[in-house]
C-alpha positions as CSV (number, residue, x, y, z in Angstrom):
1,M,-19.0,42.5,-51.8
2,A,-18.3,44.8,-49.0
3,T,-15.0,44.5,-47.2
4,I,-13.5,46.1,-44.1
5,N,-10.7,48.6,-43.7
6,S,-8.1,46.0,-42.7
7,N,-5.8,48.8,-41.2
8,Y,-8.0,48.6,-38.1
9,R,-6.6,45.1,-37.6
10,K,-3.1,46.5,-37.3
11,L,-4.0,48.5,-34.2
12,S,-2.2,47.2,-31.1
13,A,-5.7,47.1,-29.5
14,G,-7.2,49.7,-27.2
15,Y,-4.9,48.1,-24.6
16,L,-4.0,50.8,-22.1
17,F,-7.2,52.0,-20.5
18,P,-9.1,48.7,-20.7
19,E,-6.2,47.0,-19.0
20,I,-6.1,49.7,-16.3
21,G,-9.8,49.2,-15.8
22,R,-9.5,45.4,-15.6
23,R,-6.7,45.5,-13.0
24,T,-8.6,48.1,-11.0
25,R,-11.8,46.1,-10.9
26,E,-9.8,43.0,-9.9
27,F,-8.2,44.9,-7.1
28,Q,-11.5,46.4,-5.9
29,K,-13.1,42.9,-5.9
30,H,-10.5,41.6,-3.5
31,N,-10.4,44.9,-1.5
32,P,-14.0,46.2,-1.4
33,D,-13.2,48.7,1.4
34,A,-10.3,50.4,-0.4
35,R,-10.9,54.0,-1.4
36,L,-9.3,54.2,-4.8
37,M,-7.8,57.5,-5.8
38,R,-7.2,58.4,-9.5
39,L,-4.2,60.5,-10.5
40,G,-4.1,59.1,-14.0
41,I,-7.1,60.8,-15.6
42,G,-6.5,63.5,-18.2
43,N,-9.9,65.1,-17.5
44,T,-10.9,68.4,-15.9
45,T,-12.8,68.3,-12.6
46,E,-13.6,71.8,-11.6
47,P,-16.8,73.6,-12.7
48,L,-17.1,76.0,-15.5
49,T,-16.6,79.6,-14.4
50,P,-19.5,82.1,-14.0
51,T,-18.6,84.1,-17.1
52,I,-18.5,80.9,-19.3
53,I,-21.9,79.7,-17.9
54,E,-23.4,83.1,-18.7
55,G,-22.0,82.8,-22.2
56,L,-23.5,79.3,-22.7
57,Y,-26.8,80.5,-21.2
58,T,-26.9,83.5,-23.6
59,G,-26.3,81.1,-26.5
60,A,-29.1,78.8,-25.4
61,K,-31.5,81.7,-24.8
62,K,-31.0,82.9,-28.4
63,L,-32.5,79.7,-29.6
64,A,-35.7,80.4,-27.7
65,D,-36.5,83.6,-29.7
66,V,-37.4,83.7,-33.3
67,K,-35.5,87.0,-33.7
68,T,-32.2,85.4,-32.6
69,Y,-32.7,81.8,-33.5
70,T,-29.9,80.3,-35.6
71,G,-29.8,77.0,-37.5
72,Y,-26.7,75.8,-39.2
73,G,-23.7,78.1,-38.6
74,D,-20.6,78.7,-40.6
75,E,-18.7,75.4,-40.8
76,Q,-15.4,77.2,-40.4
77,G,-16.7,78.7,-37.1
78,N,-18.7,81.9,-36.2
79,T,-16.9,85.0,-37.5
80,A,-17.0,86.7,-34.1
81,L,-15.2,83.7,-32.5
82,R,-12.6,83.4,-35.2
83,E,-11.9,87.2,-34.9
84,A,-11.7,86.8,-31.1
85,L,-9.2,84.0,-31.4
86,A,-7.1,86.1,-33.8
87,A,-7.1,88.9,-31.3
88,F,-6.2,86.4,-28.6
89,Y,-3.0,85.5,-30.6
90,G,-2.4,89.1,-31.5
91,A,-2.3,90.1,-27.8
92,R,0.7,87.8,-27.6
93,G,2.5,89.2,-30.6
94,V,1.4,86.5,-33.0
95,S,-0.3,87.5,-36.2
96,V,-3.0,85.0,-37.3
97,S,-5.7,85.8,-39.8
98,P,-9.3,84.8,-38.9
99,D,-9.5,83.3,-42.4
100,D,-6.9,80.7,-41.4
101,I,-8.8,79.7,-38.2
102,F,-11.2,76.7,-38.2
103,V,-13.4,76.2,-35.2
104,S,-14.1,72.5,-34.4
105,D,-15.4,70.2,-31.6
106,G,-11.9,69.7,-30.1
107,A,-8.2,69.0,-30.6
108,K,-8.5,65.2,-30.6
109,P,-10.7,65.0,-33.7
110,D,-8.6,67.7,-35.5
111,S,-5.4,65.8,-34.7
112,S,-6.7,62.8,-36.5
113,N,-8.8,64.4,-39.2
114,I,-6.1,66.8,-40.4
115,Q,-4.0,64.0,-41.8
116,S,-6.7,63.5,-44.5
117,I,-5.3,66.4,-46.5
118,F,-1.9,64.7,-46.9
119,G,-0.9,62.0,-49.3
120,P,-1.5,58.4,-48.3
121,S,2.2,57.5,-48.8
122,D,3.6,60.4,-46.8
123,I,6.1,59.4,-44.1
124,I,4.9,60.3,-40.6
125,A,7.1,61.1,-37.6
126,V,5.8,61.1,-34.0
127,Q,7.4,61.9,-30.7
128,D,8.0,58.8,-28.6
129,P,6.2,58.7,-26.2
130,A,3.2,60.3,-27.8
131,Y,-0.5,60.9,-27.4
132,P,-1.9,57.7,-29.1
133,V,-4.3,59.5,-31.5
134,Y,-1.3,60.7,-33.6
135,V,-0.2,57.1,-34.2
136,D,-3.5,55.3,-34.4
137,S,-5.1,57.7,-36.9
138,N,-2.2,57.3,-39.3
139,V,-2.3,53.5,-38.9
140,I,-6.0,53.5,-39.8
141,A,-5.2,55.7,-42.8
142,G,-2.7,53.1,-44.0
143,R,0.5,55.0,-43.4
144,A,2.0,52.3,-41.2
145,G,2.9,48.7,-41.5
146,Q,2.3,46.0,-39.0
147,Y,2.8,46.4,-35.3
148,D,6.1,44.9,-34.1
149,Q,5.4,43.3,-30.7
150,E,9.1,43.0,-29.8
151,Q,9.9,46.7,-30.6
152,S,6.4,48.0,-29.5
153,K,6.4,50.0,-32.7
154,Y,4.7,50.2,-36.1
155,T,6.9,49.7,-39.1
156,G,6.7,52.5,-41.5
157,L,6.4,55.2,-38.9
158,V,9.4,57.3,-37.7
159,Y,9.7,57.5,-33.9
160,M,11.4,60.6,-32.5
161,D,13.0,59.6,-29.2
162,C,12.1,61.7,-26.1
163,S,14.3,60.7,-23.2
164,E,15.9,62.0,-20.1
165,E,19.0,62.8,-22.1
166,N,17.3,65.2,-24.4
167,G,14.8,66.6,-21.8
168,F,12.0,64.7,-23.4
169,F,12.0,66.8,-26.5
170,P,13.4,65.1,-29.7
171,D,16.0,66.1,-32.2
172,V,14.9,66.5,-35.8
173,P,14.9,63.2,-37.7
174,D,18.1,62.1,-39.4
175,Q,16.0,61.2,-42.5
176,K,13.4,62.9,-44.7
177,V,9.9,62.7,-43.4
178,D,6.8,64.5,-44.6
179,V,4.6,65.2,-41.5
180,L,5.8,65.6,-38.0
181,Y,3.6,65.6,-34.9
182,L,4.8,67.8,-32.0
183,C,2.9,68.4,-28.7
184,S,4.1,71.1,-26.4
185,P,3.5,71.2,-23.4
186,N,3.6,67.5,-24.0
187,N,1.2,64.8,-23.1
188,P,2.3,62.6,-21.4
189,T,5.8,63.8,-20.3
190,G,4.9,67.4,-19.4
191,A,8.0,68.7,-21.3
192,V,7.8,72.1,-23.0
193,A,9.9,73.0,-26.1
194,D,12.0,76.1,-26.0
195,R,12.4,78.5,-29.0
196,R,15.7,77.0,-30.1
197,Q,14.1,73.5,-30.2
198,L,11.1,74.6,-32.1
199,K,13.3,76.6,-34.6
200,S,15.2,73.5,-35.4
201,F,12.0,71.8,-36.4
202,V,10.8,74.8,-38.4
203,D,14.1,74.9,-40.2
204,Y,13.9,71.2,-40.9
205,A,10.3,71.4,-42.2
206,R,11.1,74.3,-44.5
207,R,14.2,72.5,-45.9
208,N,12.2,69.4,-46.6
209,K,8.9,70.9,-47.6
210,A,7.5,69.0,-44.6
211,V,4.6,70.0,-42.3
212,I,4.6,70.2,-38.5
213,I,1.3,69.4,-36.8
214,F,1.7,71.3,-33.6
215,D,-0.6,70.4,-30.7
216,A,-0.8,73.4,-28.3
217,S,-3.7,72.1,-26.2
218,Y,-1.9,72.7,-23.0
219,S,-0.3,76.0,-23.9
220,E,-2.3,78.0,-21.3
221,Y,-0.4,76.0,-18.5
222,I,2.9,77.6,-19.5
223,S,3.9,80.2,-16.9
224,D,7.5,80.7,-18.0
225,P,7.5,83.8,-20.3
226,D,10.5,82.6,-22.1
227,L,8.8,79.5,-23.4
228,P,6.7,79.7,-26.6
229,R,3.0,79.0,-26.5
230,S,2.5,78.9,-30.2
231,I,4.6,77.5,-33.1
232,Y,3.9,80.8,-34.9
233,E,6.2,82.6,-32.5
234,I,9.0,81.1,-34.6
235,E,9.9,82.9,-37.8
236,G,8.8,81.0,-40.9
237,A,6.5,78.6,-39.0
238,D,3.4,79.9,-41.0
239,E,5.0,78.4,-44.1
240,C,5.3,74.9,-42.7
241,S,3.0,74.4,-39.6
242,I,-0.5,73.7,-38.6
243,E,-1.4,74.5,-35.0
244,I,-4.2,72.7,-33.2
245,N,-5.6,74.0,-29.9
246,S,-8.6,73.5,-27.6
247,F,-10.7,74.9,-24.9
248,S,-10.8,71.5,-23.1
249,K,-8.0,72.0,-20.6
250,F,-7.9,75.8,-21.1
251,A,-11.4,76.4,-19.9
252,G,-12.8,73.0,-18.8
253,F,-14.5,72.2,-22.0
254,T,-13.6,68.5,-22.0
255,G,-17.3,67.6,-22.1
256,V,-18.5,70.8,-23.8
257,R,-16.3,70.3,-26.8
258,L,-14.7,73.2,-28.6
259,G,-11.3,73.7,-30.3
260,W,-9.7,75.2,-33.3
261,S,-7.0,74.6,-35.9
262,I,-4.9,77.2,-37.8
263,V,-4.0,76.3,-41.4
264,P,-2.1,79.3,-42.8
265,G,-2.6,80.5,-46.3
266,K,1.2,80.5,-46.7
267,L,1.5,76.8,-45.9
268,T,2.8,74.6,-48.8
269,V,4.1,71.2,-49.4
270,E,6.1,69.8,-52.4
271,D,3.1,69.6,-54.8
272,S,0.9,72.4,-53.6
273,K,0.4,76.1,-54.1
274,P,0.0,78.7,-51.3
275,G,-3.6,78.6,-50.0
276,E,-4.3,75.1,-51.4
277,L,-3.9,73.2,-48.2
278,R,-6.1,75.7,-46.3
279,N,-8.7,75.4,-49.0
280,M,-8.5,71.6,-48.8
281,W,-9.1,71.7,-45.0
282,F,-12.0,74.1,-45.6
283,R,-13.4,71.6,-48.1
284,R,-12.9,68.7,-45.7
285,Q,-14.7,70.6,-42.9
286,T,-17.6,71.7,-45.1
287,T,-18.0,68.2,-46.4
288,F,-17.8,66.1,-43.2
289,F,-18.7,68.7,-40.5
290,N,-21.6,71.0,-39.9
291,G,-19.7,73.2,-37.4
292,A,-19.4,73.4,-33.7
293,S,-22.5,74.0,-31.6
294,N,-23.8,77.5,-31.8
295,I,-24.3,77.5,-28.0
296,V,-20.8,76.2,-27.3
297,Q,-19.3,78.9,-29.6
298,D,-21.0,81.6,-27.5
299,G,-19.3,79.9,-24.5
300,G,-16.0,80.1,-26.3
301,L,-16.5,83.9,-26.9
302,A,-17.1,84.2,-23.1
303,V,-13.8,82.4,-22.4
304,L,-11.9,84.9,-24.5
305,S,-13.5,87.9,-22.8
306,P,-11.3,89.7,-20.2
307,A,-13.4,88.3,-17.3
308,G,-13.4,84.8,-18.9
309,L,-9.6,84.7,-19.4
310,A,-9.0,85.9,-15.8
311,E,-11.4,83.2,-14.4
312,C,-9.8,80.5,-16.5
313,Q,-6.4,81.4,-15.3
314,E,-7.6,81.0,-11.7
315,V,-8.7,77.5,-12.5
316,I,-5.4,76.7,-14.3
317,S,-3.5,78.0,-11.2
318,Y,-5.6,75.6,-9.1
319,Y,-4.6,72.6,-11.2
320,M,-0.9,73.8,-11.2
321,E,-0.9,74.0,-7.4
322,N,-2.1,70.4,-7.5
323,A,0.9,69.6,-9.7
324,R,3.2,71.3,-7.2
325,I,1.7,69.2,-4.4
326,I,2.2,66.0,-6.3
327,R,5.7,66.8,-7.4
328,S,6.8,67.9,-4.0
329,G,5.4,64.8,-2.3
330,L,7.0,62.4,-4.8
331,Q,10.4,64.1,-4.6
332,S,10.2,64.0,-0.8
333,I,10.5,60.2,-0.9
334,G,13.3,60.2,-3.4
335,L,11.4,59.6,-6.6
336,T,12.5,61.3,-9.9
337,V,9.8,63.4,-11.4
338,Y,9.7,65.6,-14.6
339,G,7.0,68.0,-15.8
340,G,4.4,69.6,-13.6
341,D,5.9,73.0,-13.7
342,N,4.6,74.3,-17.1
343,A,2.2,71.5,-17.7
344,P,-0.5,69.6,-15.8
345,Y,1.2,66.2,-16.3
346,L,4.0,64.7,-14.2
347,W,6.3,62.1,-15.7
348,L,7.6,59.8,-12.9
349,K,10.6,57.5,-13.4
350,T,9.7,54.2,-12.0
351,P,11.9,53.1,-9.1
352,G,14.3,50.2,-9.2
353,S,14.1,49.6,-12.9
354,M,10.5,48.5,-12.6
355,T,8.4,48.3,-15.7
356,S,5.5,50.7,-16.1
357,W,2.9,48.0,-15.4
358,E,4.9,46.6,-12.4
359,F,4.8,50.0,-10.9
360,F,1.1,50.4,-11.7
361,D,0.4,47.2,-9.7
362,K,2.7,48.3,-6.8
363,L,1.1,51.8,-6.6
364,L,-2.4,50.3,-6.6
365,Q,-1.7,47.5,-4.1
366,E,0.2,49.6,-1.6
367,T,-1.4,53.1,-1.9
368,W,-4.7,52.6,-3.7
369,V,-3.7,55.2,-6.2
370,I,-4.2,54.7,-9.9
371,G,-1.9,56.3,-12.5
372,T,-1.1,55.6,-16.2
373,P,1.7,53.3,-17.3
374,G,4.1,55.2,-19.6
375,S,4.5,52.2,-21.9
376,G,0.9,52.9,-23.1
377,F,2.2,56.0,-24.9
378,G,4.8,54.2,-26.9
379,P,8.0,52.3,-26.4
380,G,9.8,55.4,-25.1
381,G,7.4,55.5,-22.2
382,E,8.6,52.2,-20.7
383,G,10.0,52.7,-17.2
384,Y,7.9,55.8,-16.7
385,F,4.5,56.6,-15.3
386,R,2.1,59.5,-15.9
387,L,0.3,61.3,-13.1
388,S,-2.3,64.1,-13.7
389,A,-2.9,67.3,-11.8
390,F,-6.5,67.3,-12.7
391,G,-8.6,66.6,-9.6
392,H,-10.2,68.1,-6.5
393,R,-7.6,69.4,-4.1
394,E,-8.7,67.1,-1.2
395,D,-8.4,64.1,-3.5
396,I,-5.0,65.1,-4.7
397,E,-3.8,65.7,-1.1
398,A,-5.2,62.3,0.0
399,A,-3.5,60.5,-2.8
400,V,-0.1,62.1,-2.2
401,S,-0.4,61.4,1.5
402,Q,-1.1,57.7,0.7
403,I,1.9,57.5,-1.6
404,V,4.3,59.3,0.8
405,T,3.3,57.1,3.8
406,R,2.6,53.8,2.2
407,L,4.7,53.3,-0.9
408,Q,7.5,50.9,-0.1
409,L,10.7,51.9,-1.8
């Protein structure tokens, strides 16, 4: 008799975005002439650049000629792309072997799939608030207990507090954990870890034979040269860290789908030998994955060309100017805002001790602007609100104008 994976029943429902959609539809039904403006979406909006389009076109054109046609590619990723990624890190003073790089269809699947190489009873620590996939994938894998409605937490998981007091980057746990998820620049708070903070986690992981899963998907948005873009800028991180990254926000590949993970040969845990975890991830990928699209990987090569990198930086600067506009507008009416300087997300403190959902309703009703309640990212997000800099400039300016002139504080 077949049975279900009952861990799915533990999930606290796909509550956040369906509820946003429900409340938005209800508002629109009663206000059909309202022009809704979305500052909550974490999705790119600007077109791919000419160099990237040419790379994708070249990849597609190869498939039309018997001399250049390719079928299945290397599950680990095309050698040329892995070498280009290694050179990309090398240009920033970080030594990464192409053999340690695994090309995939994005950071989100890697963030969830990577936990399959760790033991089912390993203790997991996540930042609070956090990108939901870190939590949900481990709940599904059976590493968490039931969801505590009162605490808005899962038993069995360790929540690392990210608050105003610590600049929205946590201290290392005061107990032994096995796998720690870190995201910097952070989604949703926009906080970026400095070298001292990352070193404290690397030191903790090395002491405890733990592993850091480091999500660097927004690293290209860091403009401050003193802030690390890779965990491997910290000495010893290659012994205890896996880095996950993506072309989604870097180059607008949200719908194109291309990312990579780095699993160093030096990485070990309590019961492994050097190279074993890397080999396990290779086995996982070759068993469950046939590799990223050949066409898309040619697009990735184009991103990493000098012209591609320059064009992508122009688009990133465009989004960061959006962030500046949002932040300046909100601060002009006395709101407290974090992030938005080295990350495309802004973390707004809700006024007057309002809950995240109360502020969602207020913002929608008074300004027709839609954002994302912070409580949807974990208990530490209550009382905060995420806004996104992804959007067309005219839409961003219109939304900010509506907030500045119509939000009643």
